[in-house]
N, C-alpha and C positions, 0 to 999 in steps of 0.2 A: 792213574785212571783205574777204576775198579773194573773187574772182568765178570761178566754174567755167564759166560760160556759153559763153565764146568758144572753149574748147578741147575740151570734152567732147561727143562725138556719140553719140546713142542711136538704135538701130533696134529697133522693136517689130514682131514678126510674130505675129499672133493668129488664133484660130479663129473667133471671133464677137464680137458687140458686148460681151457680158458679159466675155469674156476680155480684150478691149481695155481696158475700164474697170478691170479688175483690175490690169493692167499700169500704167496711169496712176496709179491709187491708190497702188500700191507706190512709184512714183517720187515722188509727193507726200510720202509718209512719209520716204523717203530724203532728199529736199531739206530737209524740216523738221529732220531729225536732223543733217544736215551743218551747217546754220546754227546750231542750238542747241548742239551739242557741239564743233564745230570752227571756227565763225565763217566758214564758207564759204557764200556766197550762191549760190543756184542757182534760176533760173527754168526749170522743166522744159519749158516750151513753147519755149524757145530752144535747149534741148539735144537735144530729140528731133529727129533728122534725118528720120526717116520712120516711118510706121505703115502696115503692110501686112497684108492679110487672107490667110490660107492659100490660098484659091481663086485669088488674083491671081498666085500663083507658077506657075500653069498656063499663063499667057500668056507666050510667049517674050520679047516686048519688055519687059514689066514685070519678068520674071525677071532679065534683064540689068541693069536699073536697081537691083533689090534687091541683087544681087550687088555692084554698084559701091558702093552705100551701105554694105553690110555690111563691105566691105574698109576703109572709112574709119571705121567705128564703133569707139568705145571700149567700148561696152556693147551687147550683143545680148540682147534679151528675147524669149523665146518663151513665149507665153501660150496654153495648150492646152485650155481648157475641161475637159471630162471624158473626152476621147478616150483610149483605151488605147494606141494607137500613132499616131505622127505620120503624116499622109498622105504618100504617095510624093513628091509635089511638094515638100514641106517637107524631107523627108529628103534628096532630091536637092540642093536649095539648100544645105543644111548641108554635105553631103559635097563640094560643089563650091566653095563660098565660103570655108569655114573654112581649108582648106589655104593659101589665098592670104594669110591673116593670121598664119600660123604665126610665132611669135617676137615678134609685136606684143603689147604689154600690152592685154589684152582681158578683159572680164568677160562670161561667158555666164550668163544668168539664166533659169531654168526655173520658170514658174508653171504647175503641172500640176493640173488638176481644180479644180472649185469644190466644190459639194456632192456628195460621193460616198459610197457605202455601203461600198465595199471599197477600201481604200487601195492594196492590191497591184495592183488592176486598172489604176490610173492610173500605176503606177510604171515601166512599160515605156518610156514617153517619157523619164522622168527618167534611167533607166539609160543609154539611148542618148545623151542629151545629155551626161551626165557622162563617158561614154567619149570622146565627141568633144572635150570640153574638155581632158581629160587627154592625149589624143593630140596636140593642138596647143598645149598649154602655157598654156591660159587659166584664169583664176580661174572657179570654178563655184559658183553659188548656186542652191538649189532649195527651194521652199517645203515640199516633202515632208520635207526633212531636219530641219525644226524642229517637226514636228507629232507628237504622241503617237500611237502605234498604236491603232487602233480595235478 
């Protein structure tokens, strides 16, 4: 069995505990699928480089550390609860860190909203993240892309 652990780095930036759990659960499903369908072993706890809360991006010292980890990451997961628009500190981090990764193989994953009544309310974040991924040549995956309209 191939091992993915030593080369694949993941950064998770999340809104709250629920959205952090949502990101980790998604990674568990991905790891199970990689192993069952492709024979690639993946211990998600070894691949996650860092998990950061949105609010922490307001601290200049932590912000620099998140940027450094983002530059090294192979996958960046942004898990945004039910917010309609990403906070300014998150948008700033994305706009400053992603250009430094341009041309690097990177997956940008958006997990937007949990239980929401109006899907379009939560899509502003997804649209912004999709535009950033396209601008910098990243693969983009969003949970809103695979859900039926309500």
